[in-house]
C-alpha positions as CSV (number, residue, x, y, z in Angstrom):
1,M,10.9,-15.5,238.1
2,L,13.0,-17.1,240.8
3,A,15.3,-20.1,240.2
4,T,13.6,-23.5,240.4
5,N,16.5,-25.9,240.6
6,T,17.3,-25.8,244.3
7,F,14.6,-27.2,246.5
8,A,15.3,-28.8,249.9
9,Q,12.8,-31.6,249.6
10,G,10.3,-30.5,246.9
11,V,7.5,-29.9,249.4
12,I,4.1,-29.2,248.0
13,D,1.9,-26.8,249.9
14,V,-1.9,-27.4,249.2
15,H,-3.1,-24.5,251.5
16,S,-2.1,-21.0,250.4
17,H,-4.2,-18.0,249.3
18,I,-4.1,-15.6,246.5
19,I,-5.4,-12.1,247.3
20,T,-5.8,-10.0,244.2
21,P,-6.5,-6.2,243.7
22,E,-9.9,-7.1,242.1
23,F,-10.8,-9.3,245.1
24,I,-10.0,-6.5,247.5
25,S,-11.8,-3.9,245.3
26,A,-15.0,-6.1,245.2
27,L,-15.0,-6.5,248.9
28,E,-14.5,-2.8,249.4
29,T,-17.5,-2.1,247.1
30,E,-19.6,-4.5,249.0
31,G,-18.5,-3.2,252.4
32,R,-17.3,-6.6,253.5
33,L,-13.5,-6.3,254.1
34,M,-14.0,-7.2,257.7
35,D,-16.6,-9.9,257.3
36,E,-14.4,-12.5,258.8
37,G,-13.4,-10.3,261.8
38,F,-9.8,-9.7,260.9
39,P,-7.9,-7.7,258.3
40,I,-7.1,-9.4,254.9
41,P,-3.3,-9.5,254.6
42,H,-1.3,-8.2,251.6
43,Y,-0.3,-10.7,249.0
44,D,2.7,-10.5,246.7
45,A,3.6,-13.4,244.4
46,E,7.4,-12.6,244.4
47,E,7.4,-12.5,248.2
48,H,5.5,-15.9,248.2
49,L,8.2,-17.4,245.9
50,K,11.0,-16.0,248.0
51,W,9.5,-17.7,251.1
52,M,8.9,-20.9,249.1
53,D,12.5,-21.1,248.1
54,K,13.7,-20.4,251.6
55,A,11.4,-23.0,253.1
56,G,12.1,-25.6,250.4
57,I,8.6,-25.6,248.9
58,H,8.5,-26.5,245.2
59,T,4.8,-25.8,244.5
60,S,2.0,-24.0,246.2
61,V,-1.7,-24.4,245.5
62,L,-3.5,-21.1,245.5
63,T,-7.1,-20.6,246.5
64,L,-9.3,-17.5,247.0
65,A,-9.3,-16.3,250.6
66,A,-12.4,-15.5,252.7
67,P,-14.8,-13.7,252.5
68,Q,-16.0,-14.3,249.0
69,P,-17.3,-11.5,246.8
70,T,-20.9,-11.9,245.6
71,S,-19.9,-10.5,242.2
72,A,-19.5,-13.3,239.5
73,E,-17.3,-10.8,237.5
74,A,-15.0,-10.3,240.5
75,V,-14.7,-14.1,241.0
76,R,-14.0,-14.6,237.3
77,R,-11.3,-11.9,237.3
78,T,-9.6,-13.4,240.3
79,N,-9.6,-16.9,238.7
80,E,-8.0,-15.4,235.6
81,S,-5.4,-13.7,237.7
82,A,-4.6,-17.0,239.4
83,A,-4.4,-18.7,236.0
84,Q,-2.0,-16.1,234.8
85,L,0.2,-16.4,237.8
86,K,0.4,-20.2,237.3
87,Q,1.4,-19.6,233.6
88,Q,4.0,-17.0,234.6
89,H,5.7,-19.4,237.1
90,P,5.5,-22.9,235.6
91,G,5.7,-25.6,238.2
92,R,5.6,-23.2,241.1
93,F,1.9,-22.5,241.4
94,L,-1.3,-24.5,240.9
95,F,-4.7,-23.0,241.6
96,C,-8.2,-24.0,242.5
97,A,-10.8,-21.7,241.1
98,A,-13.5,-20.0,243.2
99,L,-17.2,-20.1,242.2
100,P,-19.9,-17.4,242.4
101,L,-22.2,-19.2,244.8
102,P,-25.0,-19.2,246.0
103,D,-26.1,-18.9,242.3
104,V,-25.8,-22.5,241.3
105,N,-26.2,-21.9,237.5
106,S,-23.5,-19.2,237.6
107,A,-21.2,-21.5,239.6
108,I,-21.6,-24.3,237.1
109,R,-20.7,-22.0,234.2
110,E,-17.7,-20.7,236.1
111,A,-16.6,-24.3,237.1
112,I,-16.7,-25.4,233.4
113,Y,-14.8,-22.3,232.3
114,A,-12.2,-22.6,235.0
115,I,-11.5,-26.3,234.5
116,D,-11.8,-26.5,230.7
117,T,-10.5,-23.1,229.6
118,L,-8.3,-21.7,232.4
119,K,-7.0,-25.2,233.2
120,A,-7.7,-24.9,236.9
121,D,-6.2,-27.7,239.0
122,G,-9.4,-27.9,241.1
123,I,-12.2,-25.9,242.7
124,K,-12.3,-24.1,246.0
125,L,-15.5,-24.2,247.8
126,A,-16.4,-22.2,250.9
127,T,-18.0,-24.1,253.7
128,N,-21.0,-21.8,253.2
129,I,-22.0,-18.8,251.1
130,Q,-24.9,-16.8,252.6
131,G,-26.0,-19.8,254.6
132,Q,-25.9,-22.2,251.7
133,Y,-23.9,-25.2,253.1
134,L,-22.3,-27.8,250.9
135,G,-24.8,-30.5,251.7
136,A,-27.7,-28.4,250.4
137,P,-29.8,-30.3,247.8
138,E,-29.7,-27.3,245.3
139,L,-25.9,-27.9,245.0
140,D,-26.4,-31.4,243.6
141,P,-26.2,-30.3,239.9
142,L,-22.9,-28.6,240.6
143,F,-21.4,-31.6,242.3
144,A,-22.5,-33.7,239.3
145,V,-20.6,-31.4,237.0
146,L,-17.5,-31.6,239.2
147,D,-17.8,-35.3,239.5
148,E,-17.8,-35.7,235.7
149,R,-14.5,-33.8,235.6
150,K,-13.0,-35.7,238.5
151,A,-12.3,-32.5,240.3
152,V,-10.1,-31.9,243.2
153,I,-12.1,-29.6,245.7
154,I,-10.3,-27.6,248.4
155,L,-12.6,-26.5,251.2
156,H,-12.1,-23.4,253.3
157,P,-14.1,-22.2,256.2
158,H,-16.0,-18.9,256.0
159,R,-18.0,-17.0,258.5
160,P,-21.1,-19.1,259.5
161,E,-24.6,-17.8,258.8
162,P,-26.1,-16.7,261.0
163,V,-23.2,-15.7,263.3
164,N,-23.2,-14.6,266.9
165,S,-21.4,-11.3,266.8
166,Q,-20.7,-11.3,270.5
167,V,-19.0,-14.7,270.4
168,M,-17.1,-13.6,267.3
169,Q,-15.7,-10.6,269.2
170,Q,-14.8,-12.6,272.2
171,T,-13.4,-15.6,270.3
172,P,-12.4,-14.7,266.8
173,L,-13.6,-17.0,264.1
174,A,-10.1,-18.4,263.2
175,M,-9.5,-19.5,266.8
176,Q,-12.4,-22.0,267.0
177,E,-15.5,-21.4,264.8
178,Y,-13.6,-22.1,261.6
179,L,-13.1,-25.6,262.9
180,S,-16.8,-26.0,263.7
181,E,-17.7,-24.5,260.3
182,T,-15.5,-27.0,258.5
183,T,-16.9,-29.9,260.5
184,R,-20.4,-28.7,260.0
185,T,-20.3,-28.6,256.2
186,V,-18.4,-31.9,255.8
187,T,-20.8,-33.8,258.1
188,N,-23.7,-32.1,256.2
189,M,-22.4,-33.6,253.0
190,I,-21.8,-37.0,254.5
191,S,-25.4,-37.1,256.0
192,R,-26.7,-36.7,252.4
193,N,-24.2,-39.0,250.8
194,V,-23.0,-36.2,248.6
195,L,-19.5,-37.6,248.4
196,A,-20.6,-41.2,248.2
197,R,-22.8,-40.3,245.2
198,H,-19.9,-38.5,243.5
199,P,-17.0,-40.9,244.0
200,N,-14.8,-39.2,241.4
201,L,-14.4,-36.1,243.6
202,K,-11.4,-35.6,245.9
203,V,-12.1,-33.2,248.7
204,V,-9.4,-31.6,250.8
205,V,-10.5,-30.7,254.3
206,P,-8.4,-27.9,255.8
207,H,-6.8,-27.3,259.2
208,C,-6.0,-30.9,260.3
209,G,-9.5,-32.2,259.6
210,A,-11.1,-29.8,262.1
211,Y,-13.2,-31.8,264.5
212,L,-14.0,-34.7,262.1
213,P,-11.9,-37.3,264.1
214,L,-14.3,-36.7,267.0
215,A,-17.5,-36.0,264.9
216,I,-17.4,-39.1,262.6
217,P,-17.5,-41.7,265.4
218,R,-20.3,-39.8,267.1
219,M,-22.3,-39.7,263.8
220,K,-21.8,-43.4,263.3
221,S,-22.9,-44.3,266.8
222,L,-26.1,-42.1,266.6
223,T,-27.1,-43.1,263.0
224,P,-29.3,-46.0,264.0
225,V,-31.2,-43.8,266.5
226,M,-31.6,-41.1,263.9
227,Q,-32.8,-43.7,261.3
228,T,-35.3,-45.2,263.7
229,N,-36.8,-41.7,264.1
230,K,-36.7,-41.2,260.3
231,M,-34.3,-38.2,260.7
232,V,-31.6,-39.5,258.3
233,G,-31.5,-42.2,255.7
234,E,-28.8,-44.7,254.9
235,I,-25.3,-43.2,255.1
236,D,-22.4,-44.9,253.4
237,Y,-19.6,-43.8,255.7
238,E,-16.9,-45.8,253.9
239,A,-17.6,-44.3,250.5
240,N,-18.0,-40.7,251.8
241,L,-14.7,-40.8,253.8
242,A,-12.8,-42.4,250.9
243,T,-13.1,-39.1,249.0
244,L,-11.6,-36.9,251.8
245,Y,-8.1,-35.7,252.1
246,Y,-6.7,-33.5,254.9
247,D,-4.2,-30.7,254.9
248,L,-2.1,-30.1,258.0
249,A,-2.2,-26.3,258.0
250,G,-2.5,-24.9,261.5
251,A,-1.8,-26.7,264.8
252,H,-0.3,-29.9,263.4
253,S,1.6,-32.3,265.7
254,P,2.3,-36.1,266.0
255,E,-0.8,-36.4,268.1
256,V,-3.0,-34.7,265.6
257,I,-1.7,-36.9,262.8
258,R,-2.3,-40.0,264.8
259,M,-5.9,-38.8,265.4
260,L,-6.5,-38.2,261.8
261,L,-5.3,-41.7,261.0
262,T,-8.4,-43.0,262.9
263,I,-10.5,-41.8,260.0
264,A,-8.0,-41.5,257.1
265,T,-5.3,-43.4,255.4
266,P,-1.7,-42.1,255.3
267,H,-2.1,-41.5,251.6
268,H,-4.7,-38.8,252.2
269,L,-2.6,-36.5,254.4
270,L,-1.1,-33.3,252.9
271,Y,1.2,-30.4,253.9
272,G,-0.4,-27.0,254.1
273,S,0.9,-23.6,255.2
274,D,-1.9,-20.9,255.1
275,F,0.4,-18.3,253.5
276,P,0.0,-15.3,253.7
277,Y,-2.2,-15.4,256.8
278,V,0.7,-16.5,259.0
279,A,4.1,-14.7,259.1
280,P,6.6,-16.4,256.9
281,Q,9.1,-17.0,259.7
282,V,6.5,-18.7,261.7
283,L,5.6,-20.9,258.8
284,T,9.2,-21.8,258.2
285,L,9.7,-22.9,261.8
286,S,6.4,-24.8,261.7
287,L,7.6,-26.8,258.6
288,Q,10.9,-27.5,260.2
289,H,9.1,-28.8,263.3
290,M,7.0,-31.1,261.1
291,K,10.1,-32.4,259.3
292,Q,11.7,-33.0,262.6
293,Y,8.9,-35.2,264.2
294,L,8.3,-37.0,260.9
295,S,11.9,-37.9,260.9
296,T,12.1,-39.1,264.6
297,E,8.7,-40.5,265.5
298,A,9.1,-44.2,264.6
299,D,5.5,-44.7,263.6
300,L,5.4,-41.5,261.5
301,T,8.7,-41.7,259.6
302,P,7.2,-43.8,256.8
303,L,4.7,-41.0,256.2
304,K,7.2,-38.2,255.8
305,E,7.7,-38.1,252.0
306,M,4.0,-38.9,251.5
307,I,2.8,-35.9,253.6
308,L,5.5,-33.5,252.3
309,H,5.0,-34.1,248.6
310,K,4.1,-37.6,247.3
311,N,0.4,-37.5,248.3
312,A,-0.1,-34.1,246.7
313,E,1.8,-35.3,243.5
314,R,-0.7,-38.1,243.1
315,L,-3.7,-35.9,244.0
316,F,-2.9,-33.3,241.4
317,G,-1.4,-35.6,238.8
318,L,2.1,-34.1,239.1
319,P,5.4,-35.7,238.1
320,Q,6.5,-37.8,241.0
321,E,10.0,-37.5,242.4
322,K,12.0,-40.7,242.2
């Protein structure tokens, strides 16, 4: 285990991925290693810790990468590996457990086991599994269980279903469709008041909120028209949005943060890296850039410590730095 007493600013990274041998083996068995259109990177916990120490990151939150195996056994084994890694490196790793959707009953059993037995710090949900998006009515019992446990949910985009293979080849998913996919599933939840009906949930939207700063105002403006035509019911935008947090993995900038603040409060913005999908040296430079503009942009300087660690400390109930 690496030393834990020399951290630059105690940054908390809420967007990193664990890639285990059982995860890779399950995908190989299912013939799905290239489902997302790009190779799955190698993951090594010691290399992750080395990068964290170099970059000044105190704690990383681990979630299962995409695609997700269909095997409930593979999901269980990956969750247990993440729990073991957290136990081996106290304070360095948290984890949000994956669920074997689209089987809702299996997902509920795994959620209860992960939170109650493995002491998972939250749940990771894919934007869709085999076309089952998160606003789907059949998922209501799962959200009720997660609401009872006041769960933190970390979202991550997966390949949409169905997918246009030609578009996917020309413009790889991670370049654009992942943003559409994230926006699609969050707006689907909002349109059914899933989050408003489960106010104890705290849902982390990845990649700088995707297109939500553009989508939410459009949804609001069109809601009366949709209601007149009996296409949607009442939507409690304030209650739905109050549950959403946003990680800044990806193309963060002062402009992106200001745009997010049109739909979010400063207390709901979080640092995220996307390790190991981006080269460590690139992530280090990206974090340095973030620290630089959060230190020099007058309107953003009050947000610096909140974004880098304080908001995540509150979200996950961690000891807060003085």
